[in-house]
N, C-alpha and C positions, 0 to 999 in steps of 0.2 A: 563086270559090267560097269559102265560109267554113266552118270547122269548128265544133264545139260550144263550143270555148273562146274563140272570137272573137266580139265583139259588133260589129255593123255600125251605124254611125251613118247614119240616113236623114234627108236634108233634107226638111223638111215645109213646105208652104206656110202651115200654120197652127201657131201657138204655143199652148201651154197657159197658163193664168193663172199657174201657178208659174214658167214660163219668162219670161213678161213681167215678173213681179214681180222676179225676179233680174236681168233685163236692165236694168230701169229703176231698180232700187234702191228700189222702193215696196212697202209691206206687201201681202202676198197678199190680205188681207181688203179692202183698198182697191181693188185691181184687180177683185176679184169684185163689189164695190159699184158700181164704174164700169160694169162690163159689165151688171149687172142694171138699172141706171138708164138705160142707153143712152148714157151719157157717152162710153164707149170702144166703138169698133165691134167687135162680137163676134157670133158665132153660138152657139146653144146646141145641144150634141150630147148628148142624154140629159139628165143632170143637170149637166153641165159646160159651161163656155164655152171656145171656141176663138177666137183672134184671128189674122186674116190678116196676114202680115208686111207686105205693101204698104199695107194699110189702117192698120196701126199706125204705119208711117212717116209716112203722110199726116196722120194724127191728131196726131202729135207736132208736125209742122211747122205745122199750123194752130192748135194749142193754145198755142203758146209761141214765143218767139224763140229759146229754147235750153233744153237740159236738162243736168243734171249726171248722168252715168252712170259709176259706179265712180269712178275718179280723173280723169275727163276731162269737160270742158265742151264740149258740142256747140252751136255757135252757127249756127242755120239762116239767119239773115239775112246773115251774113258768110261762110257756107259754110266754117267753120273748126272744127277740133277741137284743143283745147288741153289739155295735161296740167295739172292743178291745181297741182302742185308748181312748174311753170315760171311760172305766173301769180304765185304767192306770192313767188318769188325776184325777179321784176322790180319788185315794189312797193317 
């Protein structure tokens, strides 16, 4: 049970465009354009788009060999996650 002063975080199967924007480090308007154009897999709920977590993961893997998220590079072909600071030190 929770009291009125406690906020519970609920895991959702679907992400908002704002959450995806923050997660990928991409402008919110860009995410919304991708959803509207059908480039990014999304469903429309009222006036807003929602993105399924599993579909987003698959879309990222199919769209690119890797992404840079926050300070990490995710390489899908080599199945590795590297901190960008570590890559710069090794050069």
